[in-house]
PQR file of N, CA, C, O and H, with PARSE charges and radii, in Angstrom:
ATOM      1  N   UNK A   1      -3.567  24.382  -0.491 -0.4000 1.5000
ATOM      2  CA  UNK A   1      -3.652  23.334   0.789 -0.0000 2.0000
ATOM      3  C   UNK A   1      -2.334  22.557   0.697  0.5500 1.7000
ATOM      4  O   UNK A   1      -2.014  22.259  -0.454 -0.5500 1.4000
ATOM      5  N   UNK A   2      -1.600  22.212   1.561 -0.4000 1.5000
ATOM      6  CA  UNK A   2      -0.342  21.434   1.983 -0.0000 2.0000
ATOM      7  C   UNK A   2      -0.729  20.261   2.685  0.5500 1.7000
ATOM      8  O   UNK A   2      -1.136  20.204   3.845 -0.5500 1.4000
ATOM      9  H   UNK A   2      -1.859  22.454   2.496  0.4000 1.0000
ATOM     10  N   UNK A   3      -0.546  19.212   1.779 -0.4000 1.5000
ATOM     11  CA  UNK A   3      -0.682  17.635   2.265 -0.0000 2.0000
ATOM     12  C   UNK A   3       0.814  17.137   2.589  0.5500 1.7000
ATOM     13  O   UNK A   3       1.762  17.284   1.818 -0.5500 1.4000
ATOM     14  H   UNK A   3      -0.215  19.257   0.836  0.4000 1.0000
ATOM     15  N   UNK A   4       0.873  16.514   3.878 -0.4000 1.5000
ATOM     16  CA  UNK A   4       2.125  16.108   3.848 -0.0000 2.0000
ATOM     17  C   UNK A   4       2.307  14.395   3.563  0.5500 1.7000
ATOM     18  O   UNK A   4       1.631  13.723   4.342 -0.5500 1.4000
ATOM     19  H   UNK A   4       0.102  16.395   4.504  0.4000 1.0000
ATOM     20  N   UNK A   5       2.745  13.969   3.025 -0.4000 1.5000
ATOM     21  CA  UNK A   5       2.833  12.276   2.517 -0.0000 2.0000
ATOM     22  C   UNK A   5       3.990  11.754   3.386  0.5500 1.7000
ATOM     23  O   UNK A   5       5.124  12.208   3.236 -0.5500 1.4000
ATOM     24  H   UNK A   5       3.294  14.515   2.393  0.4000 1.0000
ATOM     25  N   UNK A   6       3.685  10.711   4.381 -0.4000 1.5000
ATOM     26  CA  UNK A   6       4.522  10.248   5.477 -0.0000 2.0000
ATOM     27  C   UNK A   6       4.906   9.077   4.650  0.5500 1.7000
ATOM     28  O   UNK A   6       6.091   8.830   4.872 -0.5500 1.4000
ATOM     29  H   UNK A   6       2.763  10.342   4.503  0.4000 1.0000
ATOM     30  N   UNK A   7       4.442   8.331   3.870 -0.4000 1.5000
ATOM     31  CA  UNK A   7       5.035   7.478   3.465 -0.0000 2.0000
ATOM     32  C   UNK A   7       5.736   7.346   2.154  0.5500 1.7000
ATOM     33  O   UNK A   7       5.251   7.928   1.184 -0.5500 1.4000
ATOM     34  H   UNK A   7       3.479   8.532   3.689  0.4000 1.0000
ATOM     35  N   UNK A   8       6.681   6.736   2.040 -0.4000 1.5000
ATOM     36  CA  UNK A   8       7.437   6.983   0.577 -0.0000 2.0000
ATOM     37  C   UNK A   8       6.597   6.358  -0.406  0.5500 1.7000
ATOM     38  O   UNK A   8       6.430   6.827  -1.532 -0.5500 1.4000
ATOM     39  H   UNK A   8       7.075   6.263   2.827  0.4000 1.0000
ATOM     40  N   UNK A   9       5.982   5.130   0.085 -0.4000 1.5000
ATOM     41  CA  UNK A   9       5.347   4.221  -1.203 -0.0000 2.0000
ATOM     42  C   UNK A   9       4.408   4.953  -1.804  0.5500 1.7000
ATOM     43  O   UNK A   9       4.456   4.983  -3.034 -0.5500 1.4000
ATOM     44  H   UNK A   9       6.118   4.749   1.000  0.4000 1.0000
ATOM     45  N   UNK A  10       3.414   5.663  -1.163 -0.4000 1.5000
ATOM     46  CA  UNK A  10       2.324   6.772  -1.222 -0.0000 2.0000
ATOM     47  C   UNK A  10       2.908   7.681  -2.377  0.5500 1.7000
ATOM     48  O   UNK A  10       2.557   7.674  -3.557 -0.5500 1.4000
ATOM     49  H   UNK A  10       3.375   5.639  -0.164  0.4000 1.0000
ATOM     50  N   UNK A  11       3.816   8.416  -1.815 -0.4000 1.5000
ATOM     51  CA  UNK A  11       4.451   9.341  -2.532 -0.0000 2.0000
ATOM     52  C   UNK A  11       4.924   9.251  -3.761  0.5500 1.7000
ATOM     53  O   UNK A  11       4.875  10.147  -4.603 -0.5500 1.4000
ATOM     54  H   UNK A  11       4.100   8.422  -0.856  0.4000 1.0000
ATOM     55  N   UNK A  12       5.608   7.674  -3.958 -0.4000 1.5000
ATOM     56  CA  UNK A  12       6.058   7.173  -5.188 -0.0000 2.0000
ATOM     57  C   UNK A  12       4.593   6.803  -6.122  0.5500 1.7000
ATOM     58  O   UNK A  12       4.597   6.971  -7.342 -0.5500 1.4000
ATOM     59  H   UNK A  12       5.647   6.946  -3.274  0.4000 1.0000
ATOM     60  N   UNK A  13       3.628   6.396  -5.545 -0.4000 1.5000
ATOM     61  CA  UNK A  13       2.425   6.207  -6.313 -0.0000 2.0000
ATOM     62  C   UNK A  13       1.878   7.139  -6.978  0.5500 1.7000
ATOM     63  O   UNK A  13       1.545   7.084  -8.162 -0.5500 1.4000
ATOM     64  H   UNK A  13       3.625   6.259  -4.554  0.4000 1.0000
ATOM     65  N   UNK A  14       1.739   8.226  -6.084 -0.4000 1.5000
ATOM     66  CA  UNK A  14       1.085   9.610  -6.464 -0.0000 2.0000
ATOM     67  C   UNK A  14       2.071  10.379  -7.545  0.5500 1.7000
ATOM     68  O   UNK A  14       1.628  11.206  -8.342 -0.5500 1.4000
ATOM     69  H   UNK A  14       2.010   8.270  -5.122  0.4000 1.0000
ATOM     70  N   UNK A  15       3.301  10.047  -7.480 -0.4000 1.5000
ATOM     71  CA  UNK A  15       4.145  10.858  -8.723 -0.0000 2.0000
ATOM     72  C   UNK A  15       3.867   9.872  -9.781  0.5500 1.7000
ATOM     73  O   UNK A  15       3.408  10.353 -10.817 -0.5500 1.4000
ATOM     74  H   UNK A  15       3.661   9.375  -6.833  0.4000 1.0000
ATOM     75  N   UNK A  16       4.041   8.619  -9.746 -0.4000 1.5000
ATOM     76  CA  UNK A  16       3.751   7.685 -11.169 -0.0000 2.0000
ATOM     77  C   UNK A  16       2.533   7.905 -11.722  0.5500 1.7000
ATOM     78  O   UNK A  16       2.327   7.964 -12.934 -0.5500 1.4000
ATOM     79  H   UNK A  16       4.414   8.229  -8.904  0.4000 1.0000
ATOM     80  N   UNK A  17       1.374   8.080 -10.508 -0.4000 1.5000
ATOM     81  CA  UNK A  17       0.208   8.524 -11.237 -0.0000 2.0000
ATOM     82  C   UNK A  17       0.243   9.950 -11.955  0.5500 1.7000
ATOM     83  O   UNK A  17      -0.365  10.145 -13.008 -0.5500 1.4000
ATOM     84  H   UNK A  17       1.541   8.032  -9.523  0.4000 1.0000
ATOM     85  N   UNK A  18       0.852  10.744 -11.437 -0.4000 1.5000
ATOM     86  CA  UNK A  18       1.248  11.981 -12.063 -0.0000 2.0000
ATOM     87  C   UNK A  18       1.760  12.013 -13.502  0.5500 1.7000
ATOM     88  O   UNK A  18       1.386  12.806 -14.367 -0.5500 1.4000
ATOM     89  H   UNK A  18       1.346  10.585 -10.582  0.4000 1.0000
ATOM     90  N   UNK A  19       2.730  10.976 -13.650 -0.4000 1.5000
ATOM     91  CA  UNK A  19       3.400  10.905 -14.864 -0.0000 2.0000
ATOM     92  C   UNK A  19       2.503  10.117 -15.938  0.5500 1.7000
ATOM     93  O   UNK A  19       2.802  10.198 -17.130 -0.5500 1.4000
ATOM     94  H   UNK A  19       3.033  10.331 -12.948  0.4000 1.0000
ATOM     95  N   UNK A  20       1.322   9.296 -15.485 -0.4000 1.5000
ATOM     96  CA  UNK A  20       0.689   8.627 -16.370 -0.0000 2.0000
ATOM     97  C   UNK A  20      -0.590   9.202 -16.798  0.5500 1.7000
ATOM     98  O   UNK A  20      -1.383   8.649 -17.560 -0.5500 1.4000
ATOM     99  H   UNK A  20       1.079   9.230 -14.517  0.4000 1.0000
ATOM    100  N   UNK A  21      -0.811  10.981 -15.955 -0.4000 1.5000
ATOM    101  CA  UNK A  21      -1.791  11.512 -16.324 -0.0000 2.0000
ATOM    102  C   UNK A  21      -3.076  11.385 -15.401  0.5500 1.7000
ATOM    103  O   UNK A  21      -4.184  11.889 -15.583 -0.5500 1.4000
ATOM    104  H   UNK A  21      -0.167  11.431 -15.336  0.4000 1.0000
ATOM    105  N   UNK A  22      -2.586  10.487 -14.248 -0.4000 1.5000
ATOM    106  CA  UNK A  22      -3.891  10.457 -13.229 -0.0000 2.0000
ATOM    107  C   UNK A  22      -4.475  11.571 -12.414  0.5500 1.7000
ATOM    108  O   UNK A  22      -5.647  11.708 -12.064 -0.5500 1.4000
ATOM    109  H   UNK A  22      -1.685  10.077 -14.100  0.4000 1.0000
ATOM    110  N   UNK A  23      -3.355  12.408 -12.156 -0.4000 1.5000
ATOM    111  CA  UNK A  23      -3.380  13.881 -11.559 -0.0000 2.0000
ATOM    112  C   UNK A  23      -2.483  14.793 -12.509  0.5500 1.7000
ATOM    113  O   UNK A  23      -1.674  14.430 -13.363 -0.5500 1.4000
ATOM    114  H   UNK A  23      -2.402  12.296 -12.441  0.4000 1.0000
ATOM    115  N   UNK A  24      -2.906  16.262 -12.064 -0.4000 1.5000
ATOM    116  CA  UNK A  24      -2.350  17.052 -12.910 -0.0000 2.0000
ATOM    117  C   UNK A  24      -0.842  17.407 -12.184  0.5500 1.7000
ATOM    118  O   UNK A  24       0.298  17.617 -12.597 -0.5500 1.4000
ATOM    119  H   UNK A  24      -3.563  16.557 -11.370  0.4000 1.0000
ATOM    120  N   UNK A  25      -1.549  17.347 -10.798 -0.4000 1.5000
ATOM    121  CA  UNK A  25      -0.353  17.899  -9.975 -0.0000 2.0000
ATOM    122  C   UNK A  25      -0.648  17.458  -8.425  0.5500 1.7000
ATOM    123  O   UNK A  25      -1.767  17.030  -8.143 -0.5500 1.4000
ATOM    124  H   UNK A  25      -2.475  17.176 -10.462  0.4000 1.0000
ATOM    125  N   UNK A  26       0.081  17.536  -7.708 -0.4000 1.5000
ATOM    126  CA  UNK A  26       0.021  16.806  -6.496 -0.0000 2.0000
ATOM    127  C   UNK A  26      -1.115  17.666  -5.672  0.5500 1.7000
ATOM    128  O   UNK A  26      -1.598  17.155  -4.662 -0.5500 1.4000
ATOM    129  H   UNK A  26       0.991  17.883  -7.937  0.4000 1.0000
ATOM    130  N   UNK A  27      -1.469  18.747  -6.029 -0.4000 1.5000
ATOM    131  CA  UNK A  27      -2.626  19.493  -5.347 -0.0000 2.0000
ATOM    132  C   UNK A  27      -3.809  18.957  -6.001  0.5500 1.7000
ATOM    133  O   UNK A  27      -4.866  19.322  -5.487 -0.5500 1.4000
ATOM    134  H   UNK A  27      -1.077  19.162  -6.850  0.4000 1.0000
ATOM    135  N   UNK A  28      -3.897  18.201  -6.982 -0.4000 1.5000
ATOM    136  CA  UNK A  28      -4.897  17.686  -7.299 -0.0000 2.0000
ATOM    137  C   UNK A  28      -5.394  16.378  -6.667  0.5500 1.7000
ATOM    138  O   UNK A  28      -6.383  15.783  -7.095 -0.5500 1.4000
ATOM    139  H   UNK A  28      -3.038  17.904  -7.401  0.4000 1.0000
ATOM    140  N   UNK A  29      -4.647  15.955  -5.611 -0.4000 1.5000
ATOM    141  CA  UNK A  29      -5.010  14.582  -4.893 -0.0000 2.0000
ATOM    142  C   UNK A  29      -5.995  15.112  -3.854  0.5500 1.7000
ATOM    143  O   UNK A  29      -6.071  16.274  -3.455 -0.5500 1.4000
ATOM    144  H   UNK A  29      -3.844  16.438  -5.263  0.4000 1.0000
ATOM    145  N   UNK A  30      -6.739  14.065  -3.481 -0.4000 1.5000
ATOM    146  CA  UNK A  30      -7.414  14.297  -2.184 -0.0000 2.0000
ATOM    147  C   UNK A  30      -7.764  13.007  -1.482  0.5500 1.7000
ATOM    148  O   UNK A  30      -7.552  12.027  -2.196 -0.5500 1.4000
ATOM    149  H   UNK A  30      -6.678  13.121  -3.804  0.4000 1.0000
ATOM    150  N   UNK A  31      -8.216  12.747  -0.344 -0.4000 1.5000
ATOM    151  CA  UNK A  31      -8.124  11.588   0.329 -0.0000 2.0000
ATOM    152  C   UNK A  31      -8.713  10.626  -0.561  0.5500 1.7000
ATOM    153  O   UNK A  31      -8.117   9.577  -0.802 -0.5500 1.4000
ATOM    154  H   UNK A  31      -8.388  13.543   0.236  0.4000 1.0000
ATOM    155  N   UNK A  32      -9.902  10.908  -1.103 -0.4000 1.5000
ATOM    156  CA  UNK A  32     -10.643   9.625  -2.247 -0.0000 2.0000
ATOM    157  C   UNK A  32      -9.792   9.346  -3.168  0.5500 1.7000
ATOM    158  O   UNK A  32      -9.757   8.207  -3.633 -0.5500 1.4000
ATOM    159  H   UNK A  32     -10.386  11.761  -0.907  0.4000 1.0000
ATOM    160  N   UNK A  33      -8.961  10.316  -3.595 -0.4000 1.5000
ATOM    161  CA  UNK A  33      -8.040   9.900  -4.861 -0.0000 2.0000
ATOM    162  C   UNK A  33      -7.137   9.158  -4.475  0.5500 1.7000
ATOM    163  O   UNK A  33      -6.834   8.211  -5.202 -0.5500 1.4000
ATOM    164  H   UNK A  33      -8.990  11.241  -3.217  0.4000 1.0000
ATOM    165  N   UNK A  34      -6.457   9.356  -3.258 -0.4000 1.5000
ATOM    166  CA  UNK A  34      -5.309   8.528  -2.635 -0.0000 2.0000
ATOM    167  C   UNK A  34      -5.917   7.229  -2.431  0.5500 1.7000
ATOM    168  O   UNK A  34      -5.392   6.217  -2.895 -0.5500 1.4000
ATOM    169  H   UNK A  34      -6.703  10.125  -2.668  0.4000 1.0000
ATOM    170  N   UNK A  35      -7.100   7.194  -1.698 -0.4000 1.5000
ATOM    171  CA  UNK A  35      -7.420   5.928  -1.438 -0.0000 2.0000
ATOM    172  C   UNK A  35      -7.682   4.822  -2.539  0.5500 1.7000
ATOM    173  O   UNK A  35      -7.310   3.659  -2.382 -0.5500 1.4000
ATOM    174  H   UNK A  35      -7.526   8.017  -1.321  0.4000 1.0000
ATOM    175  N   UNK A  36      -8.341   5.263  -3.653 -0.4000 1.5000
ATOM    176  CA  UNK A  36      -8.705   4.781  -4.994 -0.0000 2.0000
ATOM    177  C   UNK A  36      -7.567   4.474  -5.849  0.5500 1.7000
ATOM    178  O   UNK A  36      -7.641   3.623  -6.735 -0.5500 1.4000
ATOM    179  H   UNK A  36      -8.643   6.207  -3.781  0.4000 1.0000
ATOM    180  N   UNK A  37      -6.101   5.413  -5.507 -0.4000 1.5000
ATOM    181  CA  UNK A  37      -4.917   4.785  -6.144 -0.0000 2.0000
ATOM    182  C   UNK A  37      -4.367   3.639  -5.361  0.5500 1.7000
ATOM    183  O   UNK A  37      -3.719   2.761  -5.930 -0.5500 1.4000
ATOM    184  H   UNK A  37      -6.040   6.105  -4.787  0.4000 1.0000
ATOM    185  N   UNK A  38      -4.570   3.616  -4.242 -0.4000 1.5000
ATOM    186  CA  UNK A  38      -3.795   2.389  -3.434 -0.0000 2.0000
ATOM    187  C   UNK A  38      -4.918   1.371  -3.517  0.5500 1.7000
ATOM    188  O   UNK A  38      -4.357   0.280  -3.612 -0.5500 1.4000
ATOM    189  H   UNK A  38      -5.097   4.329  -3.780  0.4000 1.0000
ATOM    190  N   UNK A  39      -6.060   1.224  -3.525 -0.4000 1.5000
ATOM    191  CA  UNK A  39      -6.958   0.066  -4.295 -0.0000 2.0000
ATOM    192  C   UNK A  39      -6.600  -0.337  -5.070  0.5500 1.7000
ATOM    193  O   UNK A  39      -6.500  -1.563  -5.031 -0.5500 1.4000
ATOM    194  H   UNK A  39      -6.515   2.111  -3.448  0.4000 1.0000
ATOM    195  N   UNK A  40      -6.135   0.405  -6.364 -0.4000 1.5000
ATOM    196  CA  UNK A  40      -5.684   0.251  -7.613 -0.0000 2.0000
ATOM    197  C   UNK A  40      -4.607  -0.596  -7.715  0.5500 1.7000
ATOM    198  O   UNK A  40      -4.499  -1.527  -8.513 -0.5500 1.4000
ATOM    199  H   UNK A  40      -6.217   1.401  -6.395  0.4000 1.0000
ATOM    200  N   UNK A  41      -3.629  -0.164  -6.689 -0.4000 1.5000
ATOM    201  CA  UNK A  41      -2.027  -0.575  -6.470 -0.0000 2.0000
ATOM    202  C   UNK A  41      -2.227  -1.811  -6.078  0.5500 1.7000
ATOM    203  O   UNK A  41      -1.819  -2.779  -6.720 -0.5500 1.4000
ATOM    204  H   UNK A  41      -3.717   0.592  -6.041  0.4000 1.0000
ATOM    205  N   UNK A  42      -2.861  -1.889  -5.010 -0.4000 1.5000
ATOM    206  CA  UNK A  42      -3.149  -3.300  -4.063 -0.0000 2.0000
ATOM    207  C   UNK A  42      -3.947  -4.553  -5.170  0.5500 1.7000
ATOM    208  O   UNK A  42      -3.807  -5.753  -4.933 -0.5500 1.4000
ATOM    209  H   UNK A  42      -3.192  -1.103  -4.488  0.4000 1.0000
ATOM    210  N   UNK A  43      -4.698  -4.093  -6.261 -0.4000 1.5000
ATOM    211  CA  UNK A  43      -5.361  -5.047  -6.973 -0.0000 2.0000
ATOM    212  C   UNK A  43      -4.266  -5.426  -7.952  0.5500 1.7000
ATOM    213  O   UNK A  43      -4.259  -6.544  -8.468 -0.5500 1.4000
ATOM    214  H   UNK A  43      -4.812  -3.118  -6.454  0.4000 1.0000
ATOM    215  N   UNK A  44      -3.212  -4.389  -8.253 -0.4000 1.5000
ATOM    216  CA  UNK A  44      -2.267  -5.015  -9.266 -0.0000 2.0000
ATOM    217  C   UNK A  44      -1.589  -5.966  -8.778  0.5500 1.7000
ATOM    218  O   UNK A  44      -1.150  -6.677  -9.683 -0.5500 1.4000
ATOM    219  H   UNK A  44      -3.217  -3.481  -7.834  0.4000 1.0000
ATOM    220  N   UNK A  45      -1.200  -6.428  -7.412 -0.4000 1.5000
ATOM    221  CA  UNK A  45      -0.735  -7.581  -7.110 -0.0000 2.0000
ATOM    222  C   UNK A  45      -1.419  -8.607  -7.078  0.5500 1.7000
ATOM    223  O   UNK A  45      -2.649  -8.653  -7.068 -0.5500 1.4000
ATOM    224  H   UNK A  45      -1.556  -5.850  -6.677  0.4000 1.0000
ATOM    225  N   UNK A  46      -0.459  -9.756  -7.057 -0.4000 1.5000
ATOM    226  CA  UNK A  46      -1.109 -11.223  -7.476 -0.0000 2.0000
ATOM    227  C   UNK A  46      -1.927 -11.598  -5.482  0.5500 1.7000
ATOM    228  O   UNK A  46      -1.508 -11.357  -4.350 -0.5500 1.4000
ATOM    229  H   UNK A  46       0.541  -9.719  -7.065  0.4000 1.0000
ATOM    230  N   UNK A  47      -2.914 -12.115  -5.913 -0.4000 1.5000
ATOM    231  CA  UNK A  47      -3.812 -12.994  -4.364 -0.0000 2.0000
ATOM    232  C   UNK A  47      -2.696 -13.917  -3.874  0.5500 1.7000
ATOM    233  O   UNK A  47      -2.016 -14.623  -4.619 -0.5500 1.4000
ATOM    234  H   UNK A  47      -3.255 -12.310  -6.833  0.4000 1.0000
ATOM    235  N   UNK A  48      -2.601 -13.856  -2.799 -0.4000 1.5000
ATOM    236  CA  UNK A  48      -1.965 -14.962  -2.004 -0.0000 2.0000
ATOM    237  C   UNK A  48      -2.743 -15.699  -1.347  0.5500 1.7000
ATOM    238  O   UNK A  48      -3.790 -15.086  -1.139 -0.5500 1.4000
ATOM    239  H   UNK A  48      -3.153 -13.282  -2.194  0.4000 1.0000
ATOM    240  N   UNK A  49      -2.757 -17.022  -0.783 -0.4000 1.5000
ATOM    241  CA  UNK A  49      -3.682 -17.604  -0.005 -0.0000 2.0000
ATOM    242  C   UNK A  49      -3.265 -17.298   1.495  0.5500 1.7000
ATOM    243  O   UNK A  49      -2.077 -17.206   1.803 -0.5500 1.4000
ATOM    244  H   UNK A  49      -1.907 -17.520  -0.952  0.4000 1.0000
ATOM    245  N   UNK A  50      -4.332 -17.138   2.454 -0.4000 1.5000
ATOM    246  CA  UNK A  50      -3.749 -16.858   3.660 -0.0000 2.0000
ATOM    247  C   UNK A  50      -2.977 -17.879   4.469  0.5500 1.7000
ATOM    248  O   UNK A  50      -3.036 -19.059   4.125 -0.5500 1.4000
ATOM    249  H   UNK A  50      -5.297 -17.212   2.204  0.4000 1.0000
ATOM    250  N   UNK A  51      -2.241 -17.506   5.542 -0.4000 1.5000
ATOM    251  CA  UNK A  51      -1.407 -18.506   6.253 -0.0000 2.0000
ATOM    252  C   UNK A  51      -2.338 -19.288   7.055  0.5500 1.7000
ATOM    253  O   UNK A  51      -3.469 -18.832   7.223 -0.5500 1.4000
ATOM    254  H   UNK A  51      -2.193 -16.547   5.822  0.4000 1.0000
ATOM    255  N   UNK A  52      -1.997 -20.465   7.601 -0.4000 1.5000
ATOM    256  CA  UNK A  52      -2.726 -21.199   8.372 -0.0000 2.0000
ATOM    257  C   UNK A  52      -2.406 -20.572   9.961  0.5500 1.7000
ATOM    258  O   UNK A  52      -1.458 -19.852  10.273 -0.5500 1.4000
ATOM    259  H   UNK A  52      -1.078 -20.835   7.465  0.4000 1.0000
ATOM    260  N   UNK A  53      -3.329 -21.000  10.710 -0.4000 1.5000
ATOM    261  CA  UNK A  53      -3.024 -20.670  12.403 -0.0000 2.0000
ATOM    262  C   UNK A  53      -1.593 -21.167  12.659  0.5500 1.7000
ATOM    263  O   UNK A  53      -0.701 -20.369  12.950 -0.5500 1.4000
ATOM    264  H   UNK A  53      -4.099 -21.585  10.457  0.4000 1.0000
ATOM    265  N   UNK A  54      -1.411 -22.286  12.567 -0.4000 1.5000
ATOM    266  CA  UNK A  54       0.015 -23.234  12.756 -0.0000 2.0000
ATOM    267  C   UNK A  54       0.866 -22.399  11.962  0.5500 1.7000
ATOM    268  O   UNK A  54       1.750 -22.090  12.761 -0.5500 1.4000
ATOM    269  H   UNK A  54      -2.135 -22.933  12.331  0.4000 1.0000
ATOM    270  N   UNK A  55       1.107 -21.897  10.966 -0.4000 1.5000
ATOM    271  CA  UNK A  55       2.031 -21.163  10.515 -0.0000 2.0000
ATOM    272  C   UNK A  55       2.306 -20.048  11.057  0.5500 1.7000
ATOM    273  O   UNK A  55       3.456 -19.681  10.817 -0.5500 1.4000
ATOM    274  H   UNK A  55       0.388 -22.148  10.318  0.4000 1.0000
ATOM    275  N   UNK A  56       1.603 -19.246  11.803 -0.4000 1.5000
ATOM    276  CA  UNK A  56       1.680 -18.236  12.271 -0.0000 2.0000
ATOM    277  C   UNK A  56       1.791 -18.135  14.149  0.5500 1.7000
ATOM    278  O   UNK A  56       1.902 -17.093  14.794 -0.5500 1.4000
ATOM    279  H   UNK A  56       0.669 -19.544  11.998  0.4000 1.0000
ATOM    280  N   UNK A  57       1.743 -19.066  14.512 -0.4000 1.5000
ATOM    281  CA  UNK A  57       1.729 -19.224  15.987 -0.0000 2.0000
ATOM    282  C   UNK A  57       3.151 -19.337  16.548  0.5500 1.7000
ATOM    283  O   UNK A  57       4.179 -19.683  15.968 -0.5500 1.4000
ATOM    284  H   UNK A  57       1.653 -19.913  13.988  0.4000 1.0000
ATOM    285  N   UNK A  58       2.956 -18.957  17.828 -0.4000 1.5000
ATOM    286  CA  UNK A  58       4.208 -18.665  18.609 -0.0000 2.0000
ATOM    287  C   UNK A  58       5.300 -19.870  18.516  0.5500 1.7000
ATOM    288  O   UNK A  58       6.500 -19.654  18.351 -0.5500 1.4000
ATOM    289  H   UNK A  58       2.121 -18.676  18.300  0.4000 1.0000
ATOM    290  N   UNK A  59       4.734 -21.150  18.641 -0.4000 1.5000
ATOM    291  CA  UNK A  59       5.502 -22.173  18.627 -0.0000 2.0000
ATOM    292  C   UNK A  59       6.652 -22.150  17.320  0.5500 1.7000
ATOM    293  O   UNK A  59       7.875 -22.288  17.340 -0.5500 1.4000
ATOM    294  H   UNK A  59       3.759 -21.326  18.775  0.4000 1.0000
ATOM    295  N   UNK A  60       5.564 -21.882  16.034 -0.4000 1.5000
ATOM    296  CA  UNK A  60       6.477 -21.776  14.888 -0.0000 2.0000
ATOM    297  C   UNK A  60       7.077 -20.762  14.526  0.5500 1.7000
ATOM    298  O   UNK A  60       7.920 -20.780  13.629 -0.5500 1.4000
ATOM    299  H   UNK A  60       4.570 -21.770  16.017  0.4000 1.0000
ATOM    300  N   UNK A  61       6.737 -19.734  15.166 -0.4000 1.5000
ATOM    301  CA  UNK A  61       7.536 -18.578  14.858 -0.0000 2.0000
ATOM    302  C   UNK A  61       8.968 -18.573  15.649  0.5500 1.7000
ATOM    303  O   UNK A  61      10.010 -18.364  15.027 -0.5500 1.4000
ATOM    304  H   UNK A  61       6.052 -19.720  15.895  0.4000 1.0000
ATOM    305  N   UNK A  62       8.956 -18.823  17.111 -0.4000 1.5000
ATOM    306  CA  UNK A  62      10.057 -19.408  17.824 -0.0000 2.0000
ATOM    307  C   UNK A  62      10.156 -20.711  18.349  0.5500 1.7000
ATOM    308  O   UNK A  62       9.871 -21.002  19.510 -0.5500 1.4000
ATOM    309  H   UNK A  62       8.109 -18.993  17.616  0.4000 1.0000
ATOM    310  N   UNK A  63      10.657 -21.676  17.288 -0.4000 1.5000
ATOM    311  CA  UNK A  63      10.545 -22.952  17.949 -0.0000 2.0000
ATOM    312  C   UNK A  63      11.675 -23.173  19.133  0.5500 1.7000
ATOM    313  O   UNK A  63      11.483 -24.128  19.886 -0.5500 1.4000
ATOM    314  H   UNK A  63      10.889 -21.439  16.344  0.4000 1.0000
ATOM    315  N   UNK A  64      12.887 -22.316  19.351 -0.4000 1.5000
ATOM    316  CA  UNK A  64      13.558 -22.952  20.253 -0.0000 2.0000
ATOM    317  C   UNK A  64      13.132 -21.938  21.509  0.5500 1.7000
ATOM    318  O   UNK A  64      14.028 -21.290  22.049 -0.5500 1.4000
ATOM    319  H   UNK A  64      13.043 -21.540  18.739  0.4000 1.0000
ATOM    320  N   UNK A  65      12.014 -21.833  21.881 -0.4000 1.5000
ATOM    321  CA  UNK A  65      11.251 -21.060  23.008 -0.0000 2.0000
ATOM    322  C   UNK A  65      10.505 -21.923  23.525  0.5500 1.7000
ATOM    323  O   UNK A  65      10.125 -21.731  24.680 -0.5500 1.4000
ATOM    324  H   UNK A  65      11.285 -22.360  21.442  0.4000 1.0000
ATOM    325  N   UNK A  66      10.123 -23.022  22.864 -0.4000 1.5000
ATOM    326  CA  UNK A  66       9.304 -23.949  23.471 -0.0000 2.0000
ATOM    327  C   UNK A  66       9.383 -25.226  23.343  0.5500 1.7000
ATOM    328  O   UNK A  66       8.591 -25.956  23.939 -0.5500 1.4000
ATOM    329  H   UNK A  66      10.432 -23.178  21.926  0.4000 1.0000
TER
END
């Protein structure tokens, strides 16, 4: 089976996992393994607090238009 990986970040993650022994080769990966790899990657980053409504408001993003 051929799987086309369209996102370079995902391809890099899979190649990294292959180097670490997570996958034997690209054919060993399936959708569930990719999802789990992504979740582990996401968890490896620090948590950030959500932005306030004010900080993402149109007026805040485009102050010269209001």
